[in-house]
LUMRO-67261 format. One record per residue: residue in one letter; x, y, z of N, C-alpha, C in turn. Coordinates in pm, whole numbers, plus 50000, padded with zeros to 5 digits. Example, Ala and Ser with C-alpha at 12.3 -4.5 7.8 and 13.67 -1.06 7.14 Angstrom:
! LUMRO-67261
A513194943150780512304955050780513204967050780
S512854977550708513674989450714512905000350787
***
This chain:
! LUMRO-67261
M512635063853558511405063753477511495072653354
P511975085153367512075093553246513015087653141
L514095081253185515035075353089514365064053011
Y513665055153083512945044253015511905049952918
A511125059752967510045065352885510595071952759
C511695079652774512285086452657512825076352556
T513455065852607514025055752517512925048552439
I511855044752510510735037952444510055047252344
F509865059752381509215069352292510025071152163
L511335073352176512165075452058512245062851972
S512305051252036512385038751958511115036751875
A509955039051936508695037351862508555047851752
F508985060051781508925070651679509765066851558
L510965062051581511845058151471511335045551401
L510765036351479510265023751422509205026451316
F508305035851343507225038351248507545049551151
L508555057551179508985067551081509745060950967
V510505050650996511315044250891510435037050789
Q509225033150828508385025350738507985033250613
P507375045250625507075052750502508325057750430
I509415060450504510635065350439511185054850344
V511405042850394512035032650310511075027650203
A509765027050235508795022850133508745032750018
K508815045650051508795055649944510085055249863
E511205052049927512475051049855512415040349747
I511785029049777511805017849683510565017149595
L509535025049624508275024349548508485025849398
P509275035649350509445036949205510155025149140
W510905017549216511635006249159510704994749121
F509514994649181508604983449160507274988149101
G507364997849011506215002048934505175009949010
G505515015149128504535022649204503365014249250
S503535001149258502434992049291502014993549437
A500694992949459500194993349596500704981649678
A501064970549612501544958749683502914961049746
V503634971549705504914974649769504704977149918
W503674984949950503434988150091502964975750167
T502124967550106501674955350171502854946150200
T503754944850103504944936550123505824942150234
C505954955450237506724961650345506094958750481
L504754959350489504094956550616504304942150660
V504354932950565504654918950599506034918250664
F507014925150604508354925250661508354931650799
F507694943250813507694950350940507044942051051
Q505904935751020505234927551121506084915351158
S506754909451059507604897851086508814901751169
A509414913151135510564917851214510144921451356
L508924926951370508404929951504508234917151584
L507714906851521507574893851588508934888551631
A509934889351543511274884751578511844892751695
G511604905851695512084914151805511444910551937
Y510134907851935509434904252058509874890452107
A510124881252014510614867952054511994869052118
Y512844877352061514174879752117514064885652258
A513154895452275512984901452407512494891152508
D511554882752467511034872452557512144862852598
L512994858852502514114849852532515114856552625
L515434868952597516434876152675515984877952820
V514704881052837514184883952970513984871253051
R513534860652988513124848753062514214838153073
R515204838252983516134827052978517604830553000
I518004842852969519434846352969519784853953097
P520904850453163521324858053281521424872953250
A521064881153348520904895453326522144902053269
R523304899253327524524905953279524844901853136
H524684889253104524924884652968523904890552871
A522634891052914521584896352827521834910952793
I522204918752891522434933052868523674934952780
A524704926852800525904927952717525584924452571
V524774913952551524374910052415523614921352347
H522684927452421521844937752360522664950252326
V523564954152413524404965952384525294963052263
G525804950852252526604947352135525794947952007
L524534943552015523644944051898523384958551856
L523224967251954523044981451924524244986951847
A525434983351890526644988251824526734983651680
V526394970951655526424965651518525394972851431
A524204975251486523154982151410523594996151370
V524245003351460524735016751429525785016151318
A526605005851319527655004551218527085002351078
L525834997651067525224994750937524525006850875
L524505018150946523845030050894524685036350783
P524075044850694522685049450691521775039750618
I520475042150627519485033050569519125037650427
V520055036950336519835040850197519965028350110
P518905023950041518985011749959520055012849852
A520855002449836521915002249735521305000749596
A521955006549497521435006549360521334992549302
H522164983149351522134969749291520844962249324
W520014967649414518724961349443517664965049341
K517934974449250516934978149150516594966049064
P515314963349042514934951348965515204953048817
L515424941648751515614941548606514314938448532
G513304933648604512004930848543511644916148541
T512604907348569512334893048564512294886648703
E512624894348808512674888748942511274887749004
N511194879849110509994879649193510034892049281
P509144901849260509244914349335509064912449485
F508224902849524507994900649666509284896549737
G509974886549683511214882149743512304892649738
L512334900249629513364910549615513154921649717
I511904925649740511624936149838512004931449978
L511654919150012512004913950145513514913550164
G514254909150061515714908950070516294922850083
L515754932250005516224946150010516014951950150
L514814949950206514524955350339515404949050446
A515614935850435516454929050534517884934550530
A518404937050410519774941950398519904956550436
T518854964450413518954978950433518594983250575
I517464978150627517004982750759516764971150855
G517124958850815516784947150894517214947951039
L518514949651065519004949451203518564961851280
P518674974151227518154985651302516674984251337
F515864979351243514434977751272514234967151380
F514964956151371514864945551471515194950751611
V516254958551622516654963951752515574973251807
L515014981551720513934990451764512734982351811
A512444971351741511274963251776511404956751913
T512624954151958512824947752088512634957352205
T512674970352178512854980152285511664980852381
S510454981952329509294983952418509104972352515
P509024959652470508844948952569510054947152660
L511254949352605512464947352684512554957552797
L512364970152765512474980452868511304980052966
Q510134975752919509024974153013509344963053114
A509984952553069510384941753161511434946753259
W512404954553211513414960253301512754969253405
L511814977353361511144986553454510334978853558
A509614968353512508814960453605509694953753710
R510934950453673511854944453770512314954753872
R512594966953824513104977353914512024982854005
Y510794984153951509704990254027508584979954043
A508794970154131507814959554152506494965654197
G505404960554140504084965454176503574976654088
R504424982454005503994993153915503774987253776
S502574989053721502244983253590502994990553479
P503674983053392504394989453282503554991153155
Y502264986653161501484986253036501185000052979
R501215010453063500955023753007502095028252916
L503285022352936504375025352844504085019752704
F503225009452696502815004452566501955014952495
A501095021752571500315032852513501235044152470
L502255047252552503225057552514503955053752386
S504325041152375504995036352255504135038252131
N502855034852141501965036452027501675051151998
A501685059652100501505074052077502675079651996
A503885075152028505055079551951504975074551808
S504505062251790504335056751656503325064851576
L502225068351641501185076351575501725090051538
L502515096151625503105109251596503985108451472
A504765097851460505625096251343504805094851216
L503735086951222502935084551103502175096951057
I501625104451154500895116551118501865127351072
G502995128251139503955138651105504605136650970
Y504715124050925505415121650799504745128350679
P503465125850651502875132250532502625147050548
L502505151850673502175165950695503405174850710
L504435169850779505565178450814506895174250751
I507015161750712508305156750663508305155050512
E507385147150461507385143950318507305156250228
P506435166450259506325177850166507545187050164
W508425185950265509475196050277510885190450271
I511065177750298512415172050309512595161250204
A513705161950131513995151950028514125138150092
T513745127950018513705114350072515075109750122
R516135112650048517465108350092517875115550221
V517525128350232517825135850354517065129850471
Q515825125750446515045119150551515785106750603
A516305098750511516985086350550518245089250632
V519005099250592520225102650665519895108150803
A518875117050811518485122750940517985111751033
W517205102350978516745091151060517925083351115
S518955081451038520125073851083520815080651200
W520905093851196521495101151309520635099651435
L519325100351419518435098551534518555084551591
F518765074651504518935061051553520205059951638
A521255066651596522485066551677522215072351816
G521405083151822521035088851952520215079052034
F519295072051969518515061952041519425051052098
A520405046652021521305036052068522015040252197
L522405052852205523045057852329522065057552446
L520805061752421519795061652527519525047352575
C519425038152480519135024352516520295018152595
A521515021352555522685016452629522695022152771
A522315034852783522255041052916521185034253001
S520035030752941518975023753015519465010153062
A520205003152976520734990053013521714991253130
W522595001053124523585003053231522895006553362
T521875015153356521125019053476520415007153537
T519844998653451519154986753500520134977353568
L521284975353508522274966253564522784971253699
R522984984253711523464990053838522454988253949
A521144988453913520104987554015519864973254064
L520424963253994520214949454035521054946154158
P520544937454245521384932554355522614925454301
M523654924454383524924918854337524774904754281
D523874896754340523754882854296522704880954188
A522044891954145520944890654048521444890053905
G522684894053882523174894553744523334880853681
T523334870453766523454856953710522094850553684
Q521004857853714519644852753692518974860553579
P518004854353512517244861953412516564874053475
I516334884153393515834896753444514314897753432
A513624886253446512164886153442511624894853554
P510434900753537509854909153641509724901653774
S509584909553879509614904454016508634892854037
T509044883254116508184871754146507634872954287
A507074884454319506454886454449505344876154469
S504984873654594504054862754623502724864454552
A502224876754542500934879054477500994875054331
I502144877354269502304874054128502544859054111
R503274853054208503564838754196502294830454197
R501274835354271500044827654282499214828154153
E499474837854063498724838453938499244827753843
P498374818753799498834808253707499234814353573
P500114807653501500474812753368499264812253276
P499224820953175498074821153083497944807853010
S496704803352997496444790652930496714791652780
R496844780052717497044779852572495854786052501
A494644783452551493444789052488493474804352492
R493894809852607493944824452617495034830052526
Q496164823352519497244828052432496804828052285
W496074817652243495604817352104494494827452080
L493744830852183492764841652169493484854952148
W494594857152221495404869052195495834869452048
V496304858251999496764857451860495614860651764
A494434854751788493304856751697492854871251694
L492794877751809492374891751814493394900651743
A494674898351769495704906351704495744903851553
A495574891251512495614887951370494454894251294
T493274894551355492114900451289492294915351268
G492794922251370493064936551354494084939251246
S495164931351243496204932951142495684929851002
L494884919050990494324915350861493444926550806
L492584932050890491704942950845492514955350808
L493584958050884494444969450851494974968250708
L495564956950674496154955250541495104954450433
A493984947750462492944946350360492314959850327
V492044967950428491474981250404492494990150332
T493764989350372494814997050305494894993350158
N494864980450127494874976049988493684981549912
H492514980949974491294985449908491395000249871
L491975008349960492085022749933493205025749834
T494375019749852495515023449768495405017949627
E494745006649609494615001149475493685009449388
N492815017449450491835024849373492005039949380
V493035044849447493315059249450494765061649412
A495695058849502497115060549471497945053449577
A499065047549534499985041049627500975051549678
V500535059549775501355070349828501305069849980
P502325075250049502355074750195501115080350262
L500495090550203499315096450266498245085950291
L497985077550192496945067450207497445054950279
W498745053450294499255042550376499055045650524
V499365057950562499455061150704498105063150770
V497055066450695495755068550758495255055750825
P495165044350752494725032150822495685027850933
L496995029050910497945024851012497855033851135
S497605046851115497435055951229496215052251311
I495125048751242493905044451313494185031851393
Y494885022651333495255010051399496035012851528
L497005021751520497805025051638497005032851742
L496135041851695495325049651788494475040651876
T493945029951819493145020851900493985013752006
F495225010451974496125004852075496345014952189
I496575027552152496815037852252495635039152347
L494445040252291493245042252373492985030152462
C493085018352405492715006352480493705002952590
F494995005852569495995002352670496315013852765
D495795025752736496015036852828495095035852949
S493815033252924492875032753035491605025652990
E490945018753084489695011853052488575021553017
R488695034153060487605043653033487455046652884
W488505044052805488415046452661487725034952588
Y487405024452660486825012652595485485008952660
P484425016352625483075012652673482595000352596
R482714988952658482564976152588481254975052511
A480144978452575478844976652510478714985452386
W479124998052399478995007252285479915003452171
V481124999152204482044994852099481494982552027
F480894973552104480314961452044479214965151945
I478314974051986477204978051899477724985151773
A478694994451792479245001751678479984992251583
A480714982451640481434972951555480454964751472
A479364960351533478374952551459477784960651344
A477454973351372476864981851268477834984551154
L479084987851187480034991651083480614979651009
L480674968151072481034956150997479994953450888
G478724955250923477674953650823477774964050713
A478104976650750478234987250649479394984550555
M480524979950610481664976750524481354965050432
A480654954950486480294943450403479374947750289
W478434956450317477544961450212478334969150106
T479294977350150480084985350056480934976349966
V481454965450021482234956049941481354949349836
A480094946449871479224938749783478494947149679
D478294959949705477454968349619478304975949517
D478234972149391479004978749286478604993349267
R477404997049307476915010649283477695021149361
V478375017149469479115026849550480615026249521
T481015018549421482445017249389483065030649356
H482315039549291482865052249244482695063549346
E482155060649463481915071049564483095071549661
L484065080349632485285081049713484965084649858
A484155095149878483865099650014483185088650095
L482225081750033481535071050103482475059550134
Q483265055350036484215044350057485195047950169
F485775059750158486795063650257486175064650396
G484995071150404484365072850534483975059650598
V483355050750522482905037950577484085029550623
F485135028850542486245019950577487145025750686
V487305038850689488095044850797487375043250930
A486065046650933485305045051057485195030351096
G484965021750996484845007551025486125001451079
L487265005351021488545000151070488775004651214
F488445017151245488645022251381487845014051481
V486565012151454485705005151551486084990451560
A486384983951446486774969851450488054967851529
C489034976851510490284975851586490084979451732
M489164988751761488844991651902488314979051969
F487454971751899486944959251956488074949251979
C488884946751877489954936651889490974940551995
H491404952951994492464957152086491914959852226
G490634963852236490014965052367489894951552435
Q489554941352359489504927852413490904923252456
L491914926552375493294923152413493674929652546
A493364942552559493724949652682493024943652803
S491784939352787491054933552900491574919652937
L492314913452847492824899852870494314899652902
K494924911352920496374911552942496714905253077
P497884898453086498274891753210499014901353303
S499504895953414500334903853504501674906753438
P502414916753488503714920053427504674908353419
R504494898153503505394886553498505364879853361
H504224880553293504054873853165503934883753049
L504394896153069504144906252966504904903452837
T506124898052846506844895352721506174884352640
R505564874452708504824864052636503564870052571
F502904879052643501724885852589502084893652463
Y503154901552470503564909352352504014900252238
L504624888952273505044879552169503834873952094
M502774870452168501564865052104500854875752022
V500854888052071500254899051995501034901251865
A502354900951876503174902651755502994890951659
L502834878751714502584867151628501274868951552
G500254873751620498984876351553499114886951446
G499844897751477500054908151376500764902951254
A501784894651275502524888951162501664879351082
L500834871351150499954862151079498934869650993
G498344880151049497394888150972498034894350850
A499244899650866499954905550752500304894950649
A500744883150696501124872550602499914867450524
L498754866750589497554862050520497184871250404
V497334884450424497004894050318498144895350217
G499364896250267500494899250179501084887250108
I500954875250166501594863450108500564853150064
V499714848850155498784837850126497714841950026
A497074853350049495954857449963496354858449816
P497474865149781497824865749638498104852049576
L498474842149660498784828849607497544820149589
V496554821849678495414812549677494104818949636
L494014832149638492754838749603492884845749468
P491934843949378492034850249245491694865049246
A491164870149356490794884249366490954888649510
S490704901349537490904906949672489714903549762
F489554890649791488484886049877488854886750025
E490114889850055490544889350195489844899550283
L489384910650223488644920550302487334914550351
A486634907650263485384901050304485654890350410
F486734882650395487074872550494487434878950628
G488134890250624488474897150747487254902150822
L486264907150749485024911650812484304899850877
C484294888450810483654876450866484404871750991
A485744872250988486534867951104486244876851225
C486134889951201485824899151312484424896351365
A483484893051276482124889751320482124877051405
V482954867251369483064854951449483554858351590
L484544867051601485044871151732483964878551811
L483144886451743482014893051811481094882651874
V480804872251798479914861651850480554854951971
L481834851551961482514844552070482584852952196
R482854865852180483034874552297481714880052351
S480594877252281479294882152326478624872652424
R479224861052445478554850852528478314855552671
R479224864052721479084868752860478374882252870
M477854887252758477244900552759475724900052751
G475154888352747473714887352746473164883352610
P471914878552608471324873552484471154884152376
A470914896652414470744907152312472024908952232
F473154909152301474424910852232474784898352151
A474444886652204474704874352129473894874151999
T472654878652006471804879251887472384889151786
L472834900751835473424910751747474684905351680
G475494897951756476704892151700476394882151590
V475404873451613475024863651512474484870551388
A473664881051407473124888451293474244894751210
T475244899951278476384905951208477134895351127
L477314883651185477984872751114477194868750990
V475884867851002475054864150887475174874550776
V475154887550814475254898250715476604897950645
T477694896550720479024896550657479224884350569
L478734872750613478844860750529478024862250402
G476804867550415475964869350298476534879250199
A477024890650251477604900850162478884895750097
G479714888650175480934883150116480644872950008
G479664864250034479294854449932478744861049807
Y477934871449825477384878549709478504885149629
A479474891549698480574898249628481394888249546
I481624876349601482384866149528481604861149408
A480294858649427479464854049316479384864649206
D479264877249246479184888049148480504889449071
F481604886949139482904887649073482984877648958
Y482464865648980482564855248879481484855948771
A480494864548790479444865748689480064871048559
S479954863648454480474866648319481994867748313
T482694863648418484164863548415484644850648348
I485474852048246485974840148177487374836348222
V488114845648279489424842448335489764853048439
A490404848748547490844857948651492214853548699
T493064863148726494404860048775494854871148868
R495784867648955496254877249055497734875249078
N498454886149093499864885449129500234897949208
F501514900549220502004911949299501384925149254
Y501054926349127500604939149072499084940749072
G498354931149126496924932949139496124921749078
V494804924149069493844914349021493414917948879
L493524908348788493084910048650491994899948619
R490984904348545489974894948499489454899348363
V488994889548287488444892148154486954888748158
L486124898148111484674896448111484134896447969
D483184887647942482414887947818481034893347850
T480604903447774479344910247801478604912847672
G477274912747677476454916247563476284904747466
E475404907147367475124897147265475064903847129
G475264895947025475164901246889476164912146863
P475744923446805476684934246772477294940946895
T476644939547011477204945847132478094936247211
H478294924147161479124914447232480554919747240
H481064921547361482414926847376483114920347495
R484414921447493485284915447595486104926747658
S486174926647792486854937447863487904931747958
L488994939047970490024936148069489794945348189
I489594939548306489344947148429490554945548520
H491114956648562492214956648660491664962548788
G491494954348892490834959049012489364961548985
T488984974248979487594977848950487474986048823
I488574987648748488594996748634488824989248503
V488084993148399488274987548266489594992548208
H490434983348161491714986948101491794983147954
G490644981847892490604978847749489384970547716
T488764973447601487564966347557487704963247408
Q487224951447368487234947647226485884941747189
Y485294947347082484064941647028484414928746954
L483564918546968483854905546910483044902646785
A482084911346753481274909146633482124911246507
D481724904846398482464906046272482584920646230
G483764924246185483994937646134484284948046240
R484184944446367484414954446473485614951046562
A486164938946545487244934546634488504942946618
R488704949246502489914957146481489674972046501
G488534975546558488254989646582488644993846723
P489275005546739489645010246873488395013846954
S488475011847085487315014447171487775020147304
S486815021847392487005027047528487825039947527
Y488985040347595489765052747607490545056247481
Y490485047747378491405048847265490685050847131
T489435055547135488685057547011489355068246925
R488905069346802489525078946709489255093346749
T488265095646836487985109246882488645112247017
S489335102447075490055104747201491335112547173
G491955117647279493195125147261494285116947195
I494465104647239495505096247181495145092347039
G493845090047013493415086746877493645098246780
L493395110546825493595122246739495075123946704
V495955121446801497395122646773497825112146671
L497395099846690497785089246597497205091746457
E495985096746450495395099846320496135111346252
S496605121046333497325132446275498695128446222
L499255117446271500565112846226500495104846096
N499295100846057499125092745935498365100645828
P498605098345700499655089245651501025095545666
S502035086945684503405091745704504315085345600
L505225093545546506155088345445507185079045507
T507465081345633508425072745703507695064945811
P508125052745840507465044945945507525052346079
L506495050546159506405056946291506975047646398
R507495054146501507955046546617507155051446738
I506345042446793505415045746900505825038547028
G505865045847137506125039847268504845039547350
M504635028747423503465027247509503915022547647
I503575030147750503835025947888502505021047944
G502345008047951501085001947989500434995447869
L500284982147871499754974747757498244974147759
G497644971047876496214968647880495844957247788
A494774959147712494364948947614495124950147484
G495954960647469496724962647347495984970447240
T494944978047280494064984647184494814993747087
L495795001247136496465011147050497185004746932
A497464991846941498184985146832497384985146701
V496064987246708495264987146585495594999046495
Y496215009346551496585020946471497865018546391
G498535007646416499835005146353499705001646205
A500585007646124500655004545981501914996345954
R501984990445836503144982445800504414991045807
G505434986045873506694993245890506775000746022
D505625003846083505645010546213506155000946321
V506705006746426507154998846541506445004046666
F505764995146737505134998346865505944991346975
R506654999447054507444994047164506624995947292
I506254984847354505314985147466506024980647594
Y505894989047698506494986147828505384982247925
D505544971047993504594967248097505324959448205
I504984962348328505664956048441505034942748479
N503794940348433503034928848479502994917948371
P503674906748391503654896248288502274890448264
A501384891148364500034885948346499254894148244
V499504907148239498844915748139499254911347998
V500534908647980501024904347849500364891247808
D500274881647900499654868847869498184870547830
I497464878947903496044880947875495854888047742
A496654898247714496514905647588496764896647468
R497704887447482498024878347372496994867247356
T496404862747469495544850947467494074854447443
W493594864947507492154867547510491734879347421
F492694886647367492394897847278493224896247151
T492754901947041493444900046913494144912546863
Y494154923246940494734935846893496194934246852
L496974927246933498404926046904498664917846778
R498024906546767498304898046650497644903346522
D496604911546535495974917346416496674929846366
S497574935546446498224948046408499184945946291
D499234955846200500184955346089501584959946131
A501674966046249502964971146297503794959946360
T505084962546374505964953646450505794956546598
I505534946346678505294948046822506534943746899
E507054952746981508164949647072507654950747215
L507894940647295507444940647434508654941047526
A508654950847618509734952047717509124950247855
L509454939147920508894936148051509704942848161
G509014948448259509684955348369509144969448383
D509554976348489509114990048509509574998748393
A508635006148333508945013848212510005024348238
R509915031248349510885041948374512295036448390
L512425025448464513755019548479514295014648345
N513425008648262513865004248130514305015948043
L513535026748044513865038347962515155045048011
E515395044548141516645050248194517855042548143
R517675029348120518805020948078519005021047927
E517925023347851517985021847707518585033947637
P519175031847520519595043347437518345050647385
P518485063047335517335070647287516525062847183
Q515205062147203514335054447116513755062747001
R513825075847009513335085046906511865082246871
F511025082846976509605080446958508925092446892
D507995089646801507105100046749505965102646847
L505615092446923504555093547024504905084247139
L504755089347261504925081047380503665082447464
A502945071447483501705071547560501975066547702
I501645074847802501825071247943500465066647993
D500285053648006498975048048037499155035848127
A499665038148248500085026948333499375026748467
F498085029048467497355028648593497245014248644
S497215012948778496955000148843495585001448908
S494564994748847493174997648881492975012548857
D492595020348959492445034748939493555042449008
A494565035349059495665041749130496755045949031
I497455056549066498475061948976499875058249026
P500725053148938502145051748972502785065748970
V502915071649087503335085749096504685088049030
H505565078149034506915080248980506925082248829
L505775079848763505695081948618505215095948581
I504845104048680504395117748652505145127648743
T506475126748740507315136148812508255143148715
A508915153548763509835161048678510975152148628
E511475143448715512555134448673512085124748566
A510825119948580510275110948477510145118248344
M509705130948347509565138648223510915140148153
D511975142048230513305142948170513685129848100
V513315118648159513595105748097512835104547966
Y511555108247965510755107247843511315116047731
L511695128247766512165137647664513415132547593
R514245124947664515465119547603515145109747491
H513955104247492513595093947394512675099247284
M512425112347279511445117647185512105124147063
Q511415123146949511765131046831511495145746861
P512155155046791511905169346818510435173146809
D509695167046716508275170146702507385159246763
G507945151446852507165140646913506175145747016
V505205137247048504155140447144504185130247258
I504105135247381503945126547498502495127747542
A501775116747544500355116747578500145110147714
F499645117647809499385112547944497895109347957
H497595097047990496205093148014495855096748158
V494955106448177494655111448311493195109048349
T492485100148277491125096748316491145090648456
N490385096248549490435091548687489155095648759
R488645086448839487415089448912487645099149026
F488835098849085489045105949211490015117649201
L490955117249105492055126749103492035135148976
D492315148048990492435157248877493915158948847
L494415150848753495855150348726496315159648615
A495385165348541495785174048429496655185648474
P496335192848583497225203748627498615199148666
V498725186948717500055181648753500915180248629
V500345174248523501095172548399501395186048335
D500435195148341500645208548285501815215648353
A501895214248486503015220348559504345214148519
L504365200848499505585194248454506005199448317
A505025201048227505335205848092505935219848097
H505305228848171505805242648177507175243448244
S507445234448339508755234648406509885231148309
R509545224348200510535220348101510385228147970
G509625238947972509455247247853508635240747744
L507725231847782506905224547685505495230447681
H504705225747584503325230047567502415218247599
A501245221247658500315210547696498885214947671
V498065205547623496635207747607495885195547658
L494615197547693493765186847742492715183347636
V492565170347608491515165647518490605156447598
S489375161047620488365153047690487365147947588
D487125135047591486235128847493485125121447567
D483915124247529482755117947594481705115447487
T482015106347396481145104047282480605089947284
Q479545087747207478945074547193479335068547059
D479595055447059479905048946933478605045346860
S478725038046750477555034946668476545026146740
L476965019446848476055010946924475505017947048
G475855030847062475335038547174476095036747303
I477275030747299478085028647419479025040547436
T478985046747552479765058847577481215055347613
S482145062647554483575061247586484055074547643
R484475074447768484915086547835486425086047857
S487145096447816488595096547837489105110847847
D490205112547920490925125247931492395122647903
W492935129847806494355128647771494985142547772
V496155143547833496955155847825498075153347726
L498135161647622499135160347516500225170647537
V501465166247537502615174847566503585174147448
A504085185747405505025186247292505955198147307
R507135196847246508055208347242507545219047147
N506935214747038506515223846931505005225746938
M504565238046962503135240846972502415238146841
N503125239146728502485236546600501985222246589
V502685213146658502255199146656500875197846720
L500655205146829499365204646897498315213246828
G498745221046729497815229646656497275223346530
R497625210746505497065204046389495545203746399
T494905204246286493455206646280492655197746373
A492875184646365492055175446444492265177546594
I493525179546634493825181146777493315194646827
A493595205246751493205218846794491705219946811
G490935213246727489495214346735488905207446856
A489625198146916489095190647030489765194147162
S490855201747156491625204247278491125216547351
E491535217747474491205229247558492385232247648
P492575244847684493695248147775493425242647914
I494485240247987494385235148123494425246948220
P493425248548305493425259948399494695259848484
P495365271348496496615271648574496365270248724
H497325264548791497285263348937498625268148990
P498835281148996500155286449031500605283049172
Q499655279649261500035276749399500535262449417
W500405254349314500815240349329502325238949312
R502895230949397504325227949389504555216849287
L505645217849214505985208149110506185194349172
W505605184049109505795170449156507165165349113
T507885159849208509205154049183509255140249249
D510375133349234510525120549303510505122249454
D510865134149503510885136749646509625143449697
F508725147449607507515154349652506335151049562
N505205148049623503915147449554502835149749657
N501725154949615500655158749708499325154249651
I498855142849695497595137349645496405145649690
V496485151649809495345159249861494945170349766
Q495935177349708495625188849624494945185049493
V495025172449453494425168549325493155160249342
L492665158849465491405151749486490265159549423
K489405152549351488245159049290487205161749398
H486575173349388485575177149488484185172849442
***
């Protein structure tokens, strides 16, 4: 028993520890997009399904001696493929399909080790059930999820802040080798315990008479397992997307929803006492309604504490309902591998619906609303045996979630003239106002990424974050008039507003990873075609492009590459600053756009500047234009030469950044979102 338990514990710990490690390794290669984690989860859920299918086949169909020999051989091959460090040739060039490239990268880097780990829990539980007939192995499933939860919680708290990412990958590889030895020992012990003639039969759990009389689970019950597992998985990914797209695509915000998801598995499969059915049903109905209201009500979009609290609590209760129902419907140990296979199938389907299907068929992130409705449908179905009061509550919850989801979709399309979605998020163009206030805005997620007035005489005027009184506007105004043409770099195109500052002979080199942004800026806004400057567009991740290019000798480089309100962390690290400096003129300015509802990023940039002997000031602008529309922006301006930042216009609007000496410098191996959360 201790050998089986230790092997399962270590396998689950490694299975969930590798997920944030490898996702963080590849995150900078794909623009820091929140969709990187969603794509990784699709791969992880699919590999888990493949592992469970393999375990089911091995246990039910293959003679014991052959099955154990095959598995030990697979372990040896997996160890030979270590360490789990992605090869440099997987770095994208900017023209590939990022979804397919990430899946290929993961398959080549961690595919077989992850697959082997995924087989361990159902396989060893089946071995144990064979050796110890009459003893339920399902508590080992709770142990497995406890180890997974420990890995997820430990990563952002104990591993990520202190250990370099590459060291993490190498250390994980050594631990995997230790796991392989434990698993081989478990296989050998199991084989020794079998009767002499049992090695030619499949190693399915004991067929004692009491178990033989239990009929196999019906197709309806198996599909109910799938539906419950799929709904929990769908809500996990949808809530994760909702949080990471509007705060930051970092492991801290990945692991919170996933930890909650695993915790509910632990509680529900450990003991029935953790699942008070009536109370969970009532709480699920209430919080599904609260989440639906939060999705539909634009007034709470900017309330981080409310959003985080509602969705974290709601995900916990919804998953408690789904996984509690799964635990109550589990079969005898004879059919445990089929049960785990159906649960894994549901998890993979839920992940695929969010990670693959939704971006292809939905123009916006409507999958969260659909997930809430699906969970409400399951509430209705499972309330039939709980009495009329619960049935009424379930129907009321379904009505509320359907109504809120419909309202959210209708509100999305109000005044929207075009909407598109791809790997990098949801983009839409809105027309608002009439007469002189008629303007067009580019919305990425929930955040405005550029606005243009459409009335005569105003279409070529800078607006929103880029007005002449903003930090970036003051720098551009201070550079003109210039005897020599200017060379301006822009990381993040948006609507292309900054191009209006271009004069004849100037060159604006613009980096953007999202081809949809380029199409929208060219089609629905006139900033690019109205500019007097020469416009160069470089598609792909800006940092990777700048690493490959010869020095560009920029007079100004604007870092403005938010995805909705989330920050691509790899663009504000010490290594990124070194890349930028290689491309700057001696008197050039690097302007970081740090306007953010949730995060105070100015001290982070200030620390980066001081680490490289640079000077930094903050320019906060909160002024109204001639039509009374307020434009709010925060820019941190960084330069080698303090005299550049002392020019009259900039000096009069700038302010020093309060020091934070206790903060650790952000690097590619370290970042801490908690310390920059606004209170």
